[in-house]
FIFI-70096 format. One record per residue: x, y, z of N, C-alpha, C in turn; residue in one letter. Coordinates in steps of 0.2 Angstrom, whole numbers, plus 5000, padded with zeros to 4 digits. Layout:
REM residues N
XYZXYZXYZA...
This chain:
REM residues 436
516249224951516749274947516749334952M517249354952517449444956516949484954E516949504960516349564957516249624953P517149614952517449674950517349654942Y517349604940517149574934516549584931K515949604933515349584934515349644925L514949624922514749704919513849714921T513649784920513249814923512449774925A512349744918512049684919511849634923A512449614924512649554927512549564935Q512849644936512949664946512249664946V511749714941510949694944510749644947L510749574942510649534944510749484950V511349524953511749494958511449544964A511149614962511049624969510249614967F509849604965509249584963509249534966R509349464966509449394971509649404976D509949454977510349464987510949434988G511449424982511849374980512649414984S512449484982513149534982512549604984L512749654989512849704991513249764988T512849814987513349854983514049894986V513849894994514549894995515249844996E514949764994515249734991515649744986E515249754982515149764974515849814974Y515849874980516149934977516749914980A517049864987517549864991517949834984R517649774980517849744976518349774970S517849844968517949854963518449924965L518649944970519249984975519849934972L519649894977520449834977520649844971S520349824966520549814960520749874955R520449944958520950024956521450014960I521549984966521949994969522749974968E522549884965522949854961523249864955E522849914950522849914944523149994941R523050054946522950124946523750134944D524250124948524750144947525050134940A524850074936525050034930524750094926D523850084926523550124920523350204918V523550224928523350274928522650334924K522150294927521550334924521150384925A521250364935520950434937521250484939W520950534939521050604941520750614949V520150584949519950594957519450534959H519750514965519550444968519450434974L519050434979519050444986518450394988D519050344990518550264991518250264998P518350325001517950335008517250365007E517250395001516450444996516150384992H516650334991516250294986515850254991V516350204997515850155001515250205006I515350275005514750325008514150315003R514350314998513750294992513450224993Q513950194990513850114992513350104999A513450125007513150095010512150145010K512450205008511650215006510950205001Q511550174997511150134992510850064994L511450034997511249965002510349985006D510450055006509650065012509150075008S509050075001508750085001508150034998V507650035000507049974998507149934992P506949864991507149844984506549884980P505849894984505349934979505549994975G505950024980506250104976506750104973E507150034973507850044968507950074958R508450124955508350144950508550084945G508450094939508650044934509250024933P509850084935510450064940510650064944L510250044950510550044957511150004958H511650024961512150014962512750014955G512449994952512850024945513650074946V514350054946514650094946514650114938A514950194940515150254933515850294934I516150284929516650324930516550394923A516650454928516450514924516850534919V517150574917517450594910517450674916K518150694914518150744921518250824915D517750814913517450884909516650894910I516550844913515750834917515550844926M515350904924515150924933515050894937Y515250874945515050824948515050874955T514250874959514250934964514650884969K515050834970515350804975515950804974D516250814970516950804967517450864962M517950864963518250924959517950904952P518150974946517950954939518451024936T518950974932519851014931519851024925Q519650994920519450974913520450944912H520750934915521450934915521851004914N521451064913521851114916521951154920S522751184922522851224927522551264929P522051304923521751364924521151334931I521051284930520451234934520451214939Y521251214942521551144947521251154954E520851104955520551094960519751144962G519651154956519051204953518251144956D517951154960517651104963516651154960E516251144955515751184955515151184958P515151114963514551104968513951104963K513851084956513451054953513350994949V512850964947512950884944512950924935D513150894931513050894922512350854925A511850874920511250834916511250744917A511750754914511950674915512050654919S512250664926512550654929511850664935V511550694934510950694937510450624934I510550614929509950554926510450504929T510950504929511250434933511250424938L511150474945510950484950510450454951R510050494947509350474950509150394946H509650374943509350284942509750244945A509950294950510350254956511050204958G511350264950511950214950512450234955A513350214956513550224962514150264958L514050334957514650394954515250354958I515750324954516450294958517150374958L516750404952517650454951517750474944G518350524946518350554940518950524934K518550514927519450524924519550564918T520550534917520850564916520450604908T520550654905520450694899521150724895T521150734890521650784886521350864889T521750904888521450974889520850984886E520351024892519651034889519350984885F519650924884519450864880519450884872A519850944871520050984865520750974862S521250934864521950934863522050854860T522650834857522650744858523450754860T523650794863524050774868523850744872A524450694875523850644879524050664886G523650644893523550634897523950584899P524250584908524450514912524350444911K523550434905523350374904523750334902T523850264904524150204899523550154897R523650144891523250074886523350044893N522749994894522849934900523349854897P523149874891523449794888524049804885H524449864886525249904884525349954885D525549954891525750014894525950064890Q526550044886526750084881526550124876T525750094873525350124872524750174873R524650234871524250264873523350224874T522950234878522250224876521850274871P522050324869521650364865521450414869G521150464865520850524867520350534865G519950584867520150624875519750594882S519250544877518950504885519650464887S520150464887520650414890520450374894S520350414900520350384908519650334907G519150334906518450324905518450254898S518750254894518950204893519450134894A519950174896520550124900520250104906A519750114910519650074918518950044916V518550054909518249994906518349944906V518849964903519649884898519749854903A519949904908520349854914520049834920D519249814919518649814924518949844931F519049914931518849944936518249984936Q517849994932517050004932516849984923A516349964925515749914921515449974917P515550034917515350084911515550174913I516050194908516250264907515850304904G515850354906515650434902516050454897L515950474891516350514888516050564883G516350574880516150634875516650614868T516050644863516550644857516350714853Q517050754850516950794846517150784839T517750724838518050704832517950654832G518450614839518250524839518450524845G518250534850518450524858518150484860S517850454857517450404862517550334858T517550334849517350274847518350244845I518550314845519150264844519650254852R519650294858519850264862519450174864P518950174863518350114864518750064858G518850064853519250034849520050034853S520450064854521250054858521050014862Y520550014867520549974872520249904870N519749894867519549834864518649824869G518449884871517849894872517249914869V516649894869516149914866516150004866Y515950054863515750134863515350144859A514750194862514350204859514250284858F514350324852514050404852513350394850K512950424853512350414850512050454845P511450484844511250544839511550614841T511750644839511950714842511550744846W511550784851511150794856510350744858N510450674857510150644859510250654869A510750664870510750654878511250744879I510750764885510650814888511550854888S512050904885512550924890512650984892R512150984897512051054901512751004908E513151064909513451054914514051004912G514451014904514950994903515251044899L516051044901516351104896516451084889K515951134884515851134878516651164874I516651114870517151134864516751144857Y516151114856515851154848515051114849S514551164850513951154853513751124846L514051124840513651064834513951014832I514450994839514950924836514850894842L515050924847514850884855514450844857D514750784858514150724861514150674864T513850664870513950624874514150544873I514550504876514450434873514750394878G514750334878514750284884515250244882F515550194886516150144886515850074891F515750004889515549974893515749914887A515949844893515949784890515549744886R514949774885514249724883513749774881S513349754874512949804871512249804875V512149744879511649754884511549814888E512349814892512449894895512149944891D512449964886512249994881511450024884L511349984880510549964882510249984887Q510649964893510249984899510350054898L510750084897511050164897510550214893L510350174887510050204882509150204885A509150164889508350154894508450224898D508850194901508850264906508950354903V509250354897509050404895508650444889F508250374890507650394886507650394879A508150364876508350354870507650324865L507450344861506850324857506850324851E506850264846506750274841505850284837D505950304832504950334828504950254828D504950204827504950154823505250094829V504650044829504849994836505249944832P505449934841506049884838505949814837L506349794832506249724831506849674835N506349644840506749604847507149554843D506849514838507049464835507549464828D508049534829508749544823508949494823F509149494814509449424815509849454808S510749444811511149454804510849414798V510649344800510549304791510049354789K510049354781509649394778509649474781G510049504782509849584782510549604779S510649664778510749674771511349744774K512049744775512649794778513049804772F512849864773513649914768514149904770A514749904768515449914771515749974766V515850024770516150094767516650124769L517250124765518250134767518050224769K517550244767517650314767518250364761T518250414762518850454758519350454762V519550424768520150444772520450354773V519950324767520450254769521250264768W521350314763522150284763522650294768P522450314775522650304778522750254784H522250204783522050134785522750104786A522850074791523450034793523149974791G523849904792523649834792523049804798P523049844803522549834807522149824803G521749874802521149904800520949884793T521249884790521149844784521049784785V521549744788521449664788520649644792A520449704798519949704801519249704798A519349754794518849784787518549694784L519049674780519149604776518649564782E519049554787518549504791518049504795A518049564794517349584798516549574793G516849614786516349584782516349504779A516749464778516849404779516249364784K516549374790516049334794515249354793L515049414791514449454790514249404786L514549394781514349354774514149294776R514549244781514849204784514049174786D513749224791513249224794512349244792H512649234784512049234782511949314778G512249374781512049424778512149444770A511849484769512049524760512349584763E513349574758513549634761513749664756V513649744755513749754748514449824751E514849804746515349884745515249934743E514950004746514650074742515250124742V515050174740515550234740515250284741Q515150334745514750404745514850454739L514250484738514350524733514850564734P515450604729515850644729516050704736P515250734737515050784739515450784746E515350714747515250694756516350694758F516750694750517450714751517550774756D517150834755517350884760517150874768N517050824767516950824775517350824781I517950804779518550824785518750884785P518850914780519050984781518551044782E517851024782517351074784517451034792W517450984793517450984801518051024805H518651004800519051054804518951114805R518751144799518451214801517851224806I517451194805516951214810517251184819V517751154819518151134826518451204827L518751224824519351294824518751334825H518151344820517951414822517451394829S517351344831516651344838517351354843D517851344841518351344847518451414849G518451454842518551544845517951544852R517551584851517151584858517151554863P517351484862517251424866517951454874T518451444870519151454873519351564875F518851594874518951684874518851674882L518351654886518651664894519251634894P519551574894520051554897520651594894E520551614888521451654884521151724886Y520551734890520751834892521051814900R520851754904521151774910521651724914I521851704906522551644910522651614902A522951654899523251654891523851574890K524251624899524951584899524651504900D524051504905524251424907523551404899K523451424895523151384889523451354883L523351314882523851264877523951314870S524351324866524551374860524151324857T523951274855523451254851522751284852F522351294859521751294860521751404860L522351424860522551484860522551514853A522551484848522751474840522151494838D521351434843520951444840520251504842H520951534845520551584847520751654843V521451664844521651724838521651694830E520951644828520951624824521651604820N522151574821522751554818522951524812G522351494809522251464803521651504798C521551594799521351614796520751594792K520351584797519851524794519151594792I519151614786518451664786517751644788S517451704789516851684791516351644785R516551664778516151654773516351554773A517051544774517051484775516851444780A516751474787516351444791515851424788Q515351464786514651484783514551404780L515051404774515251354769515251284772E515551274778515551214781514851204785A514851264788514151234795513551194787F513451224782513051234778512951164775D513751144774513851094769513751034772G513851034777513850974781513050964784I512751034785512051024786511550984779A511850994775511450974767511450904766A512250874771512350804770511950754773L511750794779511450744784510950684782R510250734779509650714776509850654772P510450664767510750634761511050564764K511550584771511750514772511150484777I510650494780510150454783509750424778D509650444773509350414766509950344763E510350364763510750294763510850264764I511150274773511050214780510550174781A509850214779509150184778509150124774S509650104768509450064766509850014767R509950014773510449934778510249924784Y510549874788510349844793510949904797A511449914793512149974797512449974792A512750014791513550024788514049994793I514549974790515149924794515849984789L516350004795516650064793517050054796T517750064795518150074801517950114809P518650104813518550144819518850184819S519450164817520150204820520650174814V521350204813521850204809521950154809V522150124813522550064816522550044825D522849984826522949974833523150054835E523250044843523350104848524250104846A524550174844525250194843525450194849P526150174848526650174855526750254857L526650234862526850304867526250364870G526250394874525650414877525550474875I526150514871526150584868525450594864E525450564860524650584856524150534858S523650524856523050494859522650464852T523250464848523050454840522650504838G522350464828522050524823521350504824S520950524825520250534824519750524817P520250514811520250514803519550484804A519550434807518950394804518350414806F518350454812517850474816517450514815N517850574814517650664811516950644810S516950594801516250624798515650614801M515650564804515050524808514850584815W515350604816515250664823514950724820T515250724812514850814810514450784808A514050734805513450694803512950694806L513350694814512750674820512250604819H512750544817512250494818512450444825T512150414824512350354831512850304827P513350284833514050254830514150204834V514150144834514550094841515050064837V515450074842516250044839516249964842N516249894838516249834842517049814840L517249774847517849734847517949684846P518449654842518449574839519149574836G519449624834519949594829520749644831F521349614829521749644832522249654826K522849694830523149714823524049674826G524549714820525049664820525649634824E525149694833525649694837525049664843N524549654841524149604844523749654849G523649704848523249744851522549784848M521849784853521349754848521049834843P520649804838520349854833519849834832V519549904831518649894833518449914825G517749894823517349914817516749964820L516749994816516150054818515550024815S514850014818514250004813513950074815L513750084809513350174810512550154806V512050204808511550204808511250274806A510550284801510350344803510150394810P510350454809509950474814509550484818R509350484825508850434828508850374829Y509050324826508950254825509350224830H509550274836510150234838509850154843D508950164843509050094846509050034844R508650044836508950004832509849994831H509950044830510749994829511149964837L510849984843510949944848510649874847L510249864841509949804841510449754835D510549784831511049774827511649764828V511949804835512549804839512349734839S512249724844512249664850512249604844K511849604838511949514834512749544832A512749584830513649574825514149584831V514149614837514649624841514749534844G514149494846514249424847514649384843N514349394837514849344831515649384831I515649444831516549464831516649454838F516449454844516749414849517049354849E516349324846516549244845516949224840A517049254836517449224829518049284827E518149344831518849384827519149364833G519849414829520349374832520549394839S520249444841520449484847520149474852W520349434858520049394864520049444870K519549464875519849524880520149474887R
């Protein structure tokens, strides 16, 4: 197997047994990127010489001093500060800007020995649905989703094994589904957001893309994600109980998602799970509107500096946040903040009755065109509720494009969710309709 095709877990084995050096691995990835970048267009900054310098330095580290991610290549969304690369937020206001400091997440990854490949595309400030230049690697006429467009696309296209993303609405889970890869949105604030461009403090969450759950578990180790309850290493789908939840936005579901949810539930039953379709209490129906209110309200102070210094370079959508174009009152803002907060312990209690909740990741397969990154309708609820979510690939839509399903657990049950996702993901990948 070519080195660029390896998952993070696989490449770590190769480094340990001496069958591969970090430099050889880096050159394989760079060759793949050179071959595919003109089609996928997922990188906004990549310096091959700098990558090779990093690789050589990592190869010089004695085996006993190597970190848990030694040599693993990471693609970083271009709203996260990197001290040796520009951070431009896909905004003309910050074109060429180099903060000379690492985001907390990047510091953690470097300390673990990761190879920081480069910066990937995003929508403007990871805050709009207008697509960047990036194409879906499975069909260049379609969007890879967003706002974490580039990070998802490079993982799907074997240009990197791991990509960093963020989610304020659906910017990790949706691209994961559109590109046919695993995507993990941890519990809100479980990973430090210091050093990235904030949209909403109440919603923004750092997430990850990978081609295996084992790789997501490696990242959970590095970022010290821990549950209160000890892990059950022998989790089995057989005998476990799952909820199927369509949510209030189910009328938006397209044929690909309808078929995927039905197929996913059937596969769980076929493997001995108890599957129960549930409905949330009516009070949860307010969340989509409350999420919209929080988003627009938090955007007012977030983009005020850019509005003051360069309004002409700021998208109309974000300028409208600052101007409160939606006329959101402070009373409505508080109702949304407090209403969502009151529902968080309630969803924790509901989710705790099951191994996980199975729910849609997307409206349907990736839409045609790159002008829009698609709808986050099925994601915003879980972002607002702060729950961990994993997108599992395994199904496809009417045009043969991937359609994922999400598993959801209570807050701070991230490690449990990853264990469940590994077992369910193996089934979906082996027996579902989508083949990578």
